[in-house]
VEXBA-811114 format. One line per 10 residues: number of its first residue (from 1); their letters; for each residue x, y, z of N, C-alpha, C. Coordinates in pm, whole numbers, padded with zeros to 5 digits. Each point is the difference from the previous one (the first is absolute). Layout:
BEGIN
NUM	A	X/Y/Z/X/Y/Z/X/Y/Z  ...
END
This chain:
BEGIN
1	XXXXXXXXXX	11873/04345/10328/-00061/00093/00094/-00115/00071/-00070  -00110/00007/00070/-00117/00067/-00058/00021/00151/00002  -00035/00066/-00109/00011/00146/-00012/-00133/00064/00035  00003/00113/00070/-00122/00072/00034/-00054/00070/-00124  -00123/-00027/-00031/-00060/00059/-00119/-00024/00149/00023  00031/00081/-00103/-00024/00144/00011/-00148/00026/-00020  -00046/00108/00057/-00141/00036/-00013/-00031/00034/-00145  -00116/-00040/-00049/-00035/00028/-00140/-00015/00149/-00022  00023/00045/-00123/-00018/00143/-00029/-00142/00045/00029  -00013/00127/00030/-00129/00059/00031/-00027/00113/-00099
11	XXXXXXXXXX	-00118/-00001/-00060/-00035/00104/-00097/-00121/00077/00052  00026/00113/00071/-00113/00078/00053/-00072/00083/-00106  00053/00001/-00123/-00056/00084/-00105/00073/00132/-00007  00016/00052/-00122/00079/00122/-00018/-00055/00120/00078  -00131/00030/-00001/-00049/00117/00076/00032/-00009/00149  -00020/-00117/00059/00028/-00018/00142/00150/00011/00028  00081/-00055/-00091/00145/00007/00018/00048/00145/-00010  -00058/00077/-00092/00037/00142/-00013/-00037/00077/00126  -00119/-00026/00054/-00041/00070/00122/00090/-00037/00117  00041/-00125/00006/00089/-00043/00108/00136/00068/-00013
21	XXXXXXXXXX	00053/00001/-00121/00131/00062/-00022/-00005/00148/00037  -00107/00068/-00038/-00011/00141/00036/-00009/00019/00150  -00078/-00088/00067/-00012/00010/00145/00134/-00020/00069  00083/-00088/-00054/00131/-00027/00060/00095/00118/-00021  00012/00047/-00124/00102/00101/-00026/-00036/00135/00060  -00127/00025/00027/-00038/00128/00060/00021/00004/00150  00028/-00117/00061/00018/-00005/00145/00140/00046/00039  00013/00088/00100/00134/00035/00050/00053/-00112/00089  00123/00015/00045/00060/-00101/00087/00070/-00108/-00081  00028/-00115/00064/00069/-00109/-00068/-00097/-00074/-00091
31	XXXXXXXXXX	00055/-00080/-00090/-00086/-00075/-00090/-00078/-00107/00076  00058/-00055/00108/-00073/-00099/00081/-00123/00065/00064  00017/00125/00046/-00114/00071/00056/-00103/00032/-00107  00049/00027/-00121/-00090/00037/-00109/-00087/-00117/-00043  00061/-00119/-00018/-00079/-00115/-00046/-00095/-00049/00109  00032/00030/00126/-00086/-00040/00111/-00103/00105/00036  00003/00115/-00066/-00096/00106/00030/-00142/-00046/-00032  -00099/00052/00069/-00139/-00043/-00024/-00042/00014/-00145  00040/00112/-00065/-00042/00021/-00139/00056/-00107/-00093  00128/-00039/00021/00062/-00100/-00086/-00045/-00142/00038
41	XXXXXXXXXX	-00005/-00028/00129/-00035/-00135/00045/-00144/-00037/-00035  -00085/00099/-00011/-00139/-00028/-00038/-00010/-00051/-00144  00103/00030/-00081/00000/-00042/-00141/00083/-00125/-00023  00103/-00020/00082/00086/-00118/-00015/00062/-00033/00135  -00019/-00122/00045/00059/-00046/00125/00152/00006/-00014  00071/00066/00095/00147/00007/-00010/00066/-00136/-00016  -00063/-00105/00053/00058/-00134/-00011/-00006/-00053/-00143  -00083/00061/-00084/-00017/-00048/-00137/00079/00080/-00103  00083/00094/00044/00072/00084/-00097/00090/-00084/-00090  00063/-00104/00056/00086/-00086/-00079/-00075/-00077/-00107
51	XXXXXXXXXX	-00131/-00007/00011/-00080/-00069/-00102/-00038/00095/-00115  00027/00127/00019/-00035/00100/-00101/00126/00061/-00062  00102/00025/00083/00125/00063/-00045/00112/-00103/00011  00070/-00022/-00108/00112/-00094/00001/00123/00064/00066  00083/-00078/00066/00127/00054/00049/00099/00014/-00115  00101/00083/00021/00108/00009/-00097/00120/-00076/00054  00111/00010/-00069/00120/-00071/00047/00050/00055/00132  -00031/00128/00028/00054/00062/00121/-00106/00057/00093  -00126/00006/-00043/-00104/00066/00080/-00118/-00092/00022  -00057/00007/00118/-00124/-00072/00029/-00117/00073/-00068
61	XXXXXXXXXX	-00117/-00064/-00009/-00115/00070/-00058/-00031/00132/00070  00005/00001/00132/-00030/00123/00074/00106/00106/-00029  00126/-00039/-00008/00106/00096/-00029/-00014/00058/-00141  -00047/-00082/-00094/-00020/00051/-00135/-00110/00107/-00002  -00108/-00023/00073/-00106/00100/00011/00053/00124/00071  00091/-00022/00095/00056/00111/00077/00077/00100/-00084  00057/-00044/-00113/00070/00092/-00089/-00096/00108/-00049  -00121/-00039/-00038/-00098/00096/-00050/-00058/00084/00114  -00021/-00065/00114/-00056/00073/00115/00095/00109/00048  00128/-00027/-00001/00098/00099/00043/00015/00112/-00103
71	XXXXXXXXXX	00002/-00035/-00128/00020/00100/-00104/-00122/00091/-00018  -00118/-00051/00034/-00121/00081/-00016/00010/00128/00080  00035/-00011/00128/00009/00119/00083/00111/00093/-00047  00114/-00057/-00041/00108/00083/-00054/-00049/00081/-00120  -00081/-00064/-00085/-00050/00068/-00120/-00098/00111/00039  -00082/-00024/00101/-00094/00103/00046/00075/00121/00056  00103/-00027/00079/00080/00109/00057/00068/00078/-00112  00055/-00071/-00097/00068/00065/-00112/-00096/00086/-00079  -00121/-00051/-00026/-00099/00075/-00078/-00041/00128/00070  -00026/-00008/00130/-00043/00120/00073/00117/00095/00026
81	XXXXXXXXXX	00120/-00054/00005/00116/00088/00014/00020/00084/-00126  -00036/-00056/-00114/00007/00076/-00125/-00104/00112/-00004  -00119/-00027/00055/-00107/00100/00001/00013/00100/00114  00061/-00041/00110/00010/00085/00119/00145/00011/00049  00091/00048/-00085/00140/00006/00041/00026/00093/00117  -00073/00111/00009/00024/00094/00110/-00051/-00056/00132  -00114/-00069/-00003/-00050/-00066/00122/00099/-00105/00046  00051/-00080/-00094/00098/-00104/00034/00127/00064/00056  00042/00110/-00057/00120/00067/00047/-00020/00054/00141  -00114/00061/00025/-00025/00060/00131/-00010/-00106/00109
91	XXXXXXXXXX	-00068/-00111/-00027/-00019/-00104/00101/00121/-00091/00018  00077/-00017/-00108/00111/-00095/00004/-00045/-00136/-00052  00095/-00080/-00045/-00031/-00125/-00068/-00082/-00096/00085  00040/-00021/00125/-00067/-00100/00084/-00142/00043/00035  -00015/00124/00042/-00134/00048/00036/-00091/00002/-00122  00054/00036/-00116/-00082/00002/-00120/-00042/-00142/-00039  00091/-00096/00009/-00034/-00139/-00033/-00107/-00053/00095  00011/00033/00128/-00102/-00043/00097/-00135/00062/-00033  00001/00127/-00041/-00124/00069/-00035/-00063/-00065/-00124  00080/-00031/-00100/-00052/-00064/-00122/-00055/-00138/00032
101	XXXXXXXXXX	00066/-00073/00088/-00049/-00132/00040/-00140/00009/00057  -00021/00095/00089/-00133/00019/00057/-00100/00045/-00105  00046/00088/-00090/-00089/00055/-00102/-00050/-00109/-00096  00091/-00084/-00051/-00042/-00101/-00099/-00084/-00110/00064  00009/-00017/00131/-00092/-00090/00067/-00141/00057/-00003  -00010/00129/00021/-00131/00065/-00001/-00051/00026/-00141  00092/00029/-00093/-00038/00035/-00137/00090/-00075/-00100  -00019/-00131/-00013/00086/-00076/-00091/-00025/00039/-00146  00098/-00028/-00082/-00015/00026/-00142/-00111/-00088/-00058  -00087/00060/-00080/-00114/-00074/-00055/-00003/00000/-00153
111	XXXXXXXXXX	00103/00057/-00063/00003/00005/-00146/00135/-00051/-00050  00009/-00013/-00131/00125/-00049/-00060/00112/00102/00008  -00033/00127/00022/00100/00106/00006/00012/00053/00142  00119/00048/00034/00022/00059/00132/-00013/00152/-00004  -00043/00055/-00113/-00009/00146/-00013/-00096/00061/00102  -00103/-00073/00037/-00101/00055/00090/00013/-00057/00142  00107/-00073/00026/00016/-00060/00132/-00001/00103/00111  00062/00116/-00023/00016/00099/00107/-00111/00103/00007  -00113/-00022/-00069/-00105/00102/-00004/-00054/00036/00138  00000/-00094/00091/-00059/00023/00134/00107/00019/00107
121	XXXXXXXXXX	00124/00014/-00043/00111/00013/00094/-00011/00124/00089  -00030/00119/-00056/-00011/00118/00088/-00107/-00014/00108  -00117/-00053/-00037/-00106/-00013/00100/00035/-00109/00102  00074/-00103/-00044/00045/-00103/00094/00097/00059/00101  00090/00084/-00046/00095/00066/00090/-00075/00088/00099  -00097/00075/-00049/-00075/00092/00086/-00074/-00075/00111  -00044/-00122/-00029/-00078/-00077/00097/00085/-00092/00087  00130/-00008/-00027/00087/-00092/00073/00065/00069/00120  00035/-00080/00097/00071/00053/00118/00145/-00047/-00005  00083/00067/00079/00139/-00042/00011/00090/00048/-00112
131	XXXXXXXXXX	-00049/00091/-00085/00083/00053/-00108/00061/00133/00044  00130/00014/-00014/00068/00123/00038/-00048/00116/-00085  -00039/00110/00067/-00049/00120/-00070/-00111/-00037/-00099  -00100/-00070/00050/-00104/-00056/-00087/-00070/00105/-00085  -00033/00115/00056/-00071/00103/-00076/00085/00050/-00116  00128/00022/00025/00090/00043/-00107/00013/-00108/-00107  00018/-00125/00043/00017/-00111/-00095/-00127/-00018/-00083  -00116/00018/00061/-00126/-00012/-00074/-00010/00106/-00109  00036/00124/00033/00001/00106/-00102/00100/-00031/-00110  00117/-00048/00038/00103/-00034/-00098/-00049/-00110/-00094
141	XXXXXXXXXX	-00069/-00099/00055/-00054/-00108/-00081/-00109/00050/-00094  -00081/00095/00044/-00104/00057/-00088/00063/00068/-00121  00109/00072/00024/00068/00066/-00112/00059/-00102/-00096  00064/-00103/00053/00062/-00100/-00088/-00105/-00081/-00075  -00116/-00023/00061/-00108/-00067/-00072/-00048/00087/-00116  -00011/00131/00024/-00041/00091/-00108/00099/-00005/-00116  00128/-00007/00031/00102/-00009/-00105/-00021/-00126/-00084  -00026/-00112/00067/-00024/-00126/-00071/-00126/00007/-00085  -00107/00057/00057/-00125/00011/-00074/00015/00089/-00123  00070/00111/00016/00020/00091/-00113/00087/-00066/-00108
151	XXXXXXXXXX	00100/-00074/00042/00085/-00069/-00095/-00080/-00100/-00084  -00095/-00070/00062/-00078/-00104/-00068/-00127/00052/-00066  -00037/00125/00022/-00127/00053/-00051/00001/00003/-00153  -00118/-00015/-00060/-00006/00006/-00147/00039/00137/-00053  00045/00002/-00123/00040/00126/-00064/-00126/00079/-00039  00001/00130/00030/-00112/00087/-00032/00049/00113/-00090  -00065/00022/-00115/00038/00117/-00081/-00017/00128/00081  00096/00092/-00009/-00006/00121/00081/-00072/00110/-00075  -00046/00097/00074/-00075/00114/-00055/00094/00084/-00085  -00035/00017/-00124/00087/00073/-00093/-00024/00150/00008
161	XXXXXXXXXX	00098/00077/-00050/-00016/00145/-00005/-00117/00038/-00091  -00021/-00079/-00104/-00112/00028/-00089/-00133/-00019/00069  -00007/-00103/00084/-00123/-00026/00075/-00031/00111/00097  00103/00052/00064/-00019/00111/00095/-00045/00125/-00076  00064/00027/-00112/-00033/00120/-00077/-00142/-00005/-00054  -00052/-00121/-00019/-00135/-00014/-00054/-00108/00029/00103  00039/00008/00127/-00097/00029/00105/-00049/00145/-00013  -00130/00020/00002/-00057/00134/00001/-00012/00049/00143  00008/00130/00018/00009/00060/00134/-00115/-00044/00090  -00121/-00004/-00053/-00114/-00031/00085/-00004/-00148/00040
171	XXXXXXXXXX	00083/-00083/-00065/-00001/-00143/00032/00085/-00035/00122  00090/00087/00037/00094/-00033/00106/-00066/-00018/00136  -00097/00080/00034/-00055/00000/00136/-00051/-00137/00041  -00072/-00069/-00088/-00059/-00129/00036/00082/-00119/-00048  00111/00027/-00065/00081/-00109/-00053/00063/-00081/00114  00004/-00130/-00019/00067/-00090/00096/00125/-00055/-00066  00115/00029/00059/00127/-00049/-00056/00018/-00148/00034  00042/-00076/-00098/00020/-00143/00019/00150/-00030/00012  00044/-00050/00115/00142/-00032/00017/00038/-00124/-00080  00127/-00011/-00030/00049/-00123/-00063/-00010/-00115/00101
181	XXXXXXXXXX	00000/-00122/-00050/-00009/-00116/00090/00122/-00012/00089  00114/00043/-00049/00126/-00013/00073/00029/00124/00083  -00092/00034/00089/00018/00116/00088/-00063/-00028/00135  00072/00034/00107/-00052/-00010/00136/00039/00127/00075  -00092/00055/00078/00028/00119/00084/-00025/-00040/00144  00105/00001/00082/-00009/-00051/00136/00053/00101/00100  -00063/00003/00116/00050/00081/00111/00049/-00092/00111  00105/00045/00070/00064/-00083/00103/00021/00081/00127  00016/-00071/00109/00032/00065/00127/00150/00010/00021  00078/-00061/-00091/00146/-00004/00014/00067/00031/-00135
191	XXXXXXXXXX	00124/00046/00001/00071/00033/-00125/00055/-00125/-00068  -00088/-00085/-00047/00042/-00131/-00051/00065/00009/-00138  -00039/00098/-00079/00060/00009/-00133/00149/00032/00008  00037/00085/00093/00141/00033/00018/00079/-00124/00045  -00060/-00080/00088/00069/-00121/00045/00014/-00100/-00115  -00108/-00018/-00078/00007/-00091/-00114/00110/00043/-00097  00010/00130/-00026/00102/00047/-00092/00141/-00026/00054  00017/00015/00131/00132/-00025/00058/00039/-00147/-00014  -00099/-00090/00007/00029/-00143/-00020/00037/-00026/-00145  -00074/00059/-00093/00030/-00018/-00142/00137/00057/-00036
201	XXXXXXXXXX	00039/00109/00068/00131/00061/-00026/00112/-00070/00076  -00036/-00102/00079/00098/-00070/00084/00073/00098/00091  -00077/00095/00052/00055/00103/00088/-00006/-00050/00144  00114/-00010/00065/00004/-00050/00137/-00043/00106/00101  -00003/00124/-00042/-00043/00110/00087/-00148/00028/-00029  -00089/-00080/00059/-00142/00010/-00031/-00061/00125/00065  -00102/00057/-00064/-00065/00119/00056/-00078/-00034/00127  -00036/00102/00078/-00080/-00025/00121/-00132/-00068/-00034  -00045/-00087/00090/-00124/-00074/-00024/-00107/00034/00104  00018/00113/00069/-00101/00041/00097/-00129/00042/-00067
211	XXXXXXXXXX	-00104/00011/00078/-00133/00032/-00053/00001/00138/-00065  -00041/00005/-00126/-00013/00125/-00075/-00087/-00028/-00122  -00108/00074/-00014/-00093/-00023/-00110/00067/00026/-00135  -00018/-00092/-00093/00053/00015/-00135/-00105/-00049/-00100  00019/00041/-00124/-00094/-00036/-00107/00081/-00033/-00124  -00031/-00112/-00061/00078/-00048/-00114/-00092/-00047/-00113  00035/00042/-00121/-00070/-00048/-00119/00093/-00099/-00070  -00051/-00117/-00028/00075/-00104/-00070/-00065/-00018/-00137  00079/00011/-00106/-00057/-00012/-00134/00103/-00055/-00096  -00047/-00048/-00114/00090/-00055/-00100/00003/00090/-00122
221	XXXXXXXXXX	00119/00027/-00047/00020/00085/-00117/00113/-00059/-00083  -00027/-00021/-00128/00102/-00057/-00089/00057/-00130/00056  -00089/-00083/00053/00034/-00134/00050/00090/00003/00124  00007/00113/00067/00072/00010/00126/-00095/00047/00110  00021/-00049/00121/-00082/00041/00114/00067/00118/00069  -00078/00105/00021/00049/00122/00064/-00076/00022/00129  00069/00064/00096/-00063/00036/00128/00023/00149/00023  -00109/00071/00024/00006/00145/00014/-00062/00042/00132  00078/00064/00087/-00053/00054/00124/-00067/00134/-00027  -00117/00022/00060/-00073/00124/-00016/-00031/00060/00137
231	XXXXXXXXXX	-00010/00132/00003/-00045/00066/00123/-00151/-00015/00012  -00052/00049/00111/-00140/-00028/00034/-00100/00050/-00105  00013/00124/-00046/-00103/00059/-00087/-00002/-00062/-00140  00113/-00011/-00070/-00009/-00067/-00130/-00044/-00146/00011  00040/-00067/00108/-00041/-00139/00015/-00152/-00009/00018  -00058/00092/00079/-00145/-00002/00021/-00074/00018/-00132  00051/00090/-00085/-00063/00020/-00130/00014/-00124/-00087  00119/-00055/-00008/00022/-00116/-00085/-00086/-00118/00045  -00003/-00023/00130/-00080/-00114/00048/-00148/00021/-00027  -00048/00125/00013/-00141/00028/-00030/-00029/-00031/-00147
241	XXXXXXXXXX	00091/00038/-00089/-00020/-00027/-00142/00007/-00150/-00029  00094/-00067/00064/00014/-00144/-00021/-00124/-00075/00048  -00062/00049/00107/-00119/-00064/00054/-00127/00035/-00078  00012/00084/-00102/-00114/00027/-00085/-00080/00124/00033  00058/00091/00082/-00070/00124/00028/00002/00090/-00125  -00114/00063/-00035/-00002/00086/-00118/00109/00107/00007  00056/00031/-00114/00114/00090/-00008/-00028/00135/00065  -00114/00062/-00032/-00031/00131/00054/-00009/00000/00152  -00063/-00101/00056/-00016/-00009/00145/00135/-00021/00068  00082/-00089/-00056/00132/-00028/00059/00088/00123/-00003
251	XXXXXXXXXX	-00001/00074/-00112/00083/00120/-00011/-00049/00108/00093  -00132/00017/00013/-00055/00103/00090/00040/-00026/00144  -00003/-00125/00041/00040/-00034/00137/00149/00027/00023  00081/-00032/-00099/00143/00023/00015/00032/00148/00005  -00071/00080/-00080/00028/00143/-00007/-00027/00070/00132  -00094/-00054/00080/-00034/00063/00128/00118/00001/00096  00087/-00098/-00013/00111/-00010/00095/00129/00063/-00047  -00003/00071/-00110/00124/00056/-00054/00029/00142/00045  -00089/00059/00077/00024/00129/00067/00048/00108/-00097  -00080/00030/-00101/00030/00111/-00089/00097/-00030/-00111
261	XXXXXXXXXX	00044/-00123/-00011/00095/-00034/-00107/-00068/-00012/-00135  -00133/-00004/00001/-00071/-00016/-00126/00005/-00143/-00048  -00042/-00020/-00124/-00008/-00135/-00055/00130/-00045/-00067  00100/00088/-00007/00123/-00035/-00072/00066/-00128/00052  00016/-00019/00133/00062/-00126/00045/-00080/-00122/-00043  -00133/00011/00002/-00085/-00113/-00036/00025/-00041/-00144  00001/00096/-00091/00019/-00033/-00141/00143/-00046/-00028  00094/00048/00081/00137/-00050/-00015/00008/-00147/00042  -00066/-00035/00111/-00004/-00140/00042/-00063/-00086/-00108  -00113/00046/-00052/-00071/-00078/-00101/00085/-00020/-00125
271	XXXXXXXXXX	00069/00106/-00042/00087/-00014/-00117/00108/-00106/00025  00057/00002/00119/00104/-00097/00033/-00055/-00142/-00001  -00116/-00020/00060/-00058/-00134/00009/-00039/-00054/-00137  -00057/00088/-00082/-00035/-00043/-00136/00126/-00031/-00080  00103/00082/00016/00126/-00024/-00071/00065/-00131/00043  -00021/-00038/00126/00055/-00126/00049/-00084/-00120/-00043  -00112/00026/-00067/-00083/-00110/-00050/-00084/-00067/00106  -00042/00075/00103/-00079/-00060/00108/-00147/-00018/-00035  -00046/00066/-00106/-00141/-00008/-00035/-00019/-00055/-00141  -00108/-00077/-00015/-00031/-00063/-00129/-00096/00085/-00082
281	XXXXX	-00069/00090/00066/-00098/00082/-00072/-00105/00049/00097  -00116/00039/-00053/-00109/00048/00085/-00128/-00074/-00034  -00089/-00001/00096/-00132/-00057/-00021/-00102/00113/00016  -00072/00028/-00105/-00099/00107/00006/-00130/-00053/00059  -00068/00079/00081/-00126/-00045/00057/-00107/-00013/-00109
END
């Protein structure tokens, strides 16, 4: 009996094969849908997959590719769940996985590391429809992104007591304080820091999530990430300093709103922030 000859192997070249594999594994849905997608089919005809990928003892060529296509999305969900645990907790596993699926289609990983995969997640949430409590979730994602950024930020030497003591009185007015790299000052429309803390504490009695303005400073000290809630006036001063407003101008503006309290609260805030290592030094004009 004559045997049907198998199709000869096909060598599309390594760059083309890599682009095809990426196109397949980034597609949601079944592996059959993925290999037939326009992006993948333009690089390799689905009928020719058997000429490029060998079958195993138990899997067809398409099924072997499907192992990677299925695991890719699981890995993306896992990576973003590590960076956004409170968002994942609030939305629930299924809704969060669906959100990540949509997100990685719009913003697939483009580097060897997944550390920066979630950089655009907050803005993606803000622009998406169908997300429960979208405004709250967007604020929550902004806070969690800041935590990740601060964790990964380079180490900055902090302003020493000797450096502060060396400042002459007339230099303070025009001095610009330089924040450490691992510091973010953010304002929110919702109490997201309290919710994030309740998730970290595994507290089942979560705080209210209704609209309420809050302000949080995220910074790294002694290799740990800290989150500090501030009231309106100290936060306004800190953010002005972080944005590069001259010290004298920032302090004068803050003092106007203290209603006779004098400058004592301002200098107390500054002492606390310097003690926490939020500033690297000053830049003289």
